[in-house]
N, C-alpha and C positions, 0 to 999 in steps of 0.2 A: 308745218306749224306744230309747235310743241304743246303738249298738255301740261297744264299747271296743277300741281298738288301741294298739300299741306300735311305735315306731319309734326308730331312733338319733338322726336329725336330721330336724326338720319345718322346711321353708323355706315361708314364706307370701309369694306372690307370684312369678310367673313371667315377669317382665321380664329385662332383660340381667343385673341384679345378682344376682337370685335364681338364675338359670339358671347364671350362671358360679359361684356359690357351691356349688350342687349338683354341678356338673360336677367341680369341684376335689375335693370331698369324696368323692364316689363313686369318682372315679379313684384316690384315695389310700387306699381301703379303710376308709372311716368306718363301714361297716356298711349298714343300711338308711336311704337317704336319700330322703325323699319331698318333692315340690314340689306344693303346691296353689294353684290359681288360679280365682278367682271368675269370670272370663270364660270363654267356651267355646273360646278359642283362647289359646295361649301365645305369649309373645314380647314383650309390652309395647308401649309407644307406637311403636317403629319399624315394626311391621306396618302402620300406618296412613300411613307416610311413603314414598311411592314414589321421592322424590328420591334422587340418589346422594350419596356422602359418608360412608357408614357403613362402618366398618372400612377395609380396604385395598382398592385396585384398584376404586375407583368403586361399591362395593356399595350396592344400594338397601336401604331400610329393611326391606322384607318379606324380602329375601335374608338380610339380617343377622339378623332375628328367627328365621328358619328355621335358620340355622347355629347360633344359640345354643341352640335347642331340641335340635337333633340332637347337639350336643356333650354336653349334659346326660343325655339318653337314652342315647347310645352309651357313656358312661362308667358307666352302671348306675343312675342316678337314676330313681325313679318319678315320672312326672308325670301329675297329675290336674287336669283343668279342669272347670269348672262347680261347683267347690267354694267355698262361701262360709264363712269362719271368723267365727262370731258372738260369741265370747267366751272367757273363761278360766275353766276349772274347777279350776285350781291353777297353781302357779308354772311348771310346764312341761307343762300339760294344756290343750289347746284344744278347745272345741266347734265343730262345723261341721255345715253342711247340704249335701247332694249329692243326685244322682239316686238314690243308695242309701238316702236318708233321713237321720236323725240319727246322728252319730257322735261319738265322744270320743277324741282322739289324745293319747297321752302320749309325750314324747320325752326323750332325754338332753340335747338341745340344741335351742333354737328360734331361727330365724333370720327376723326381719321384714325383708321386701324389697318393701313395699307401694307404694313409688314416691310420686309427687306428682301434683298436678292444678292446672289453672289455675283460678283463681277466677273464676266467671261474673259476669255483670252484676249480679245480686241482691247477691252478697257484696261487690261494690265500691260498693254503695249508689248506683248510677245510677238516678234516678227515671225515670218515664214510664210508658206503658202496656206491654203485654206483646205486641208485634206479632211476626209471623214474620219471619225474616231476621236473627235475632241468634245469633251462634255464639262459641265459643271455638275456638282453633286445633284442638284434638283433635277437637270435633265437626264443624268444617268438613273436616277430613281424612277422617273416617269417612263423612261424608254424601256427599262427592264421590267420593273414590277407592274406597270399598268399596260403596257403595250407588248410586252414579250419580245422586244427587238434584239437582234443580234448586236452584242457589245464589242467583242473583240477577243484576242487570245493572250495578249501580254500588255499590262498597263503600267503607267507611271501615275502616281497620286501627287499632286502638287499641294503641299500642306501637311501638317502633322498635329492639327488641333482636333477637338472632339468630332466635328463634322467630317473631318478627313477619314477617321476611322469608321464612321458611318458609311462612307463611300466605299471604303475598303471592304466591308461587310457585303454590300451589293455586288461589287466585282466578284469576290470569292463565291457568292451564290450563283453568279452567272458562269462560273467555271474559268474565270479569267486568272492567268497567272499574274503575280504582282512583281513588276521588276523593281520598284522601289518606292518609298514615300520621301519626298524631297521637301526640305524645309530651309528657309533662310536663317532660321534661329539656331543657336547651338544645341538644342535638344527639343524633344517633342513638347507639347502643351497640353497632353490628355492625361488622364488618370494613369497612374503607374501601372495598376493591374491591367488596364486596357491595352497600353502599349507593349507590356510583357506578353500578353496573350498573342498579340500580332507577331512579335518576334519569335517567340518560343514555339508556339503551336502551328503557326503558319509560315514561319520562316521568312517574314517580310523584312527586307533590308530598309534601314532608316538612314538617309543621306542628310546630314546636318550641314548648316553654313553653306548652303548650295542654292542656286536659283536656276530655274529653266529659262534660257535666253532666246531659243529659236525652235520652232517646229520644222521637222524634215518631212518630205514626202510629198508625192502628188497623186491625188485620187484618193489614197489612203494614207494616213500617218505611217512613217516608217521609223521615226526615232526623234529624240529631242536632244538638243545640245544643253549642256550644263556648265555653270562657271561657279567654281568654289570660291570661298572668300579669300584665299590666298592667291587667287589669279589662275589657278589650274582650270582647264576646260576639258571636257569629256563628251562622248556620244554615248546615248543610252538607247539601245534598239527597243521599240515597242510599236504597237498598232493602235494604242489607245491611251490618252492622257485626260485625267480628270483634274480640273481646277476647283480647289475646294476653298471654303472660307472667304475671307476678304469681302465680307458682307458690306453693302451699303443700303440704307433706308430707301424704300420706294417713296421717294419725296416729291414726285412731280406735281401731284395736285396740291400739296402744301405751298409749293413754289408758285403755282399759278394763282393761288389765293393771296399772294404777297405776305404770308406769314413770316415772322422773324425766324430765322434758321440758326442753329448753333454751329459754329465753325469746326468744332470737333466731331460731333456725332453726325453732322450734315442732315440731321433730321430736325423737325420743328423745335423750337426752344419752348420748353414747358416748366411750370412750377410743380411743387409736390402734388397739387390736385390735378394734374395733367392739363392745366389751362395754358393755352397759347397766348400771345399777345393780342389776338383778335377776340373780342367779346363773344362769348357763346360758342367758340370753336375749341375743341379738346382734341388731344392726340394721345394714342395709348399703344403699348406693344413694341414691336421691333422697328416700327417707323421712327422711334425715338432713339434707339440704342441697339444697332445691329451688332451681334443677335444674341438673344437669350432663349432658353429652352421654352418649349410651347406651355409647360405648366406655369413658368414665371410670367409669360406674356398673359395667360389666362387668369392669374392671380392678380395682375395689374389692372385687367379688365374689370374685375370685381370691385377693385378700389376706385377705378374711374367711374363706375356706375354711381357710386355714393356721392362722388363729386359732382357729376352731371345732376344728380336728383337735388342736391343742395341749390345749385344754380337755378333749376326750374322752379324751386318753391320760393327762394328768397331773392333771386336776380342779382346778387352781389357779384362783383368782378373787380379784382385789384386794379387800382388807378396806376400803379407803378411796380416795377420789380427790379431787383438788383442781379445782374448777370453774375454766373459762376464760370470762371475761367481756369484753365489748367496750364501747366508748362511741362515739356518733355522731362522724363520719359512717359508721363501720363498723356493719353490720347484724347480722352474726353471724360466728362462727368454727366450723370443724369440723376435727378433732374438738374437743369442748368439755369434756372431762374429762381430767385427767392422773393417771397412776398412777406417780409419781416413785420409788417403792420398787422399781420393776423396772428392769433395765438396758436401754439403748438408747434411741432417740428415735423418734418417729413417722416411718415409712418415707418417706412422702410430704410431710411437713411438714404445714402447716396451709393450709386454703382459706378465704378471707375474701370478703366481699361489702361493698361501700359503697352508700350511698344517693344519693351525689352525686358529681359529678366531682371528683377530687382531683389537682392537678397536682404533679409531683415529690414523691410522697408519702414522708413521713417516718414510720416505724413504731417504736414503743417498747413494750416488754414488761415489766412490773413485778410484783412481788409484795410486798405490805405496804410499799410505797415504795422498794423495792430494785430497781434496773434490772438486767433479766436479759438484755436484748438491745436492740440499736438498729440500724436500718437505712435506707437511703434507696433509692428507686428512680427512675430517670429518666423511665420511661413513666408515664403518668397512671393512676390507678385509676379504673376505669369502672364505673357502675351496671350490674347484670344481667351482669356478666363476672367470672370468678374472679380473685382476687388472691391469689397463693400466697407463703407464708413459710416458710423452712426451720425445722426443729425442733431444731437442735443446742443450743439454750438450754435444753431441758427438764431437762437434768442438773443444773441450778442451782436447780430449784425445790425448796422446802422442803416435804416431805410434811405437816409439822404446821402449816404456815402458811396464810394466807388465800387467796382467789381470785387467780388470775393475771389480770392485766388487760392487754389490748391496746388501744393508742390509735393514731390516725392523724392527721397533720397535714399541710397543705400546705407544702412547701419553696419556696425561690425558684428560678425558671426552670429 
């Protein structure tokens, strides 16, 4: 038999986004704000990343996570770890299991901040045996930094985006030789200085226009098979492979609740106030758009806190929304719902992602064939990196019209 409880706001997920949302709400006097986290420790992914660069002044990941936790608790939020939310018993009622047993929690508002995860080898449909030595970035960082486990001697990193270089750092700290970074794209997607450091100081080869097609070895990985874009194949000897990037929102709870999902992000569809299609249910952070840095997720959490507070005090909720759709080479846009009957524009505009490099990108926004906005950028759009667009055009959206469509094309030079 479950215990029934009532709170004002229930935040699911104690990463930077969830903790920042809870801190803002508790500090503003939103009532009883509770954060539940299925892991035994709060703080999200940063707690596994000892490298500096989180927040200001060279903060490490664990330090940043601790500060997020401290801010939420000091503001008055209740933080409970080891609590797994298993499903919905009503629009604003969630079932959970914890060391206390079964419980049912009803809130005036629910905030989903469940984050994102990297797709493992199986989800990427890479065939082969199931040898030891296969990691995602998160698994690698937990194994080495938190548990001190043996990693291997020679590794292949699949991916060449910012998180791939974070995996590279961990491998180098573990004393692992790097056989190569392998990317399906024609070049890396990280900052130039970051990629140059890996190449010049550590001698890490970068293999572009290539994919890992099979894992080799029994018991322990012995190598990977590569296929280049021109059809050539090769075998690369290694005893460790790290699949990086290719993040997907951790959206199971949102799906169980029947929330409308965006086909591009594969997370809950939300408007600029982080409101889903379900009254009283908000979503924030990387469950919406995998994946942004921790500081971005935390900043969104502070914005979401203000939106939740407005809902608690005035109870307003949009009766309808206009969907935002994209076309290739765009992968998705966030936010992906517009509520044009409300004044103002998205405070931070829109964040987009592309699936390929687009030089001098030209962006066009239309609704029912009517142009709402057009812009050009000199800097290229790069896969696995955010591409931001202002939102001043949203006031021209017809609330009774069809979907808003965002397209991107390559300009000249």
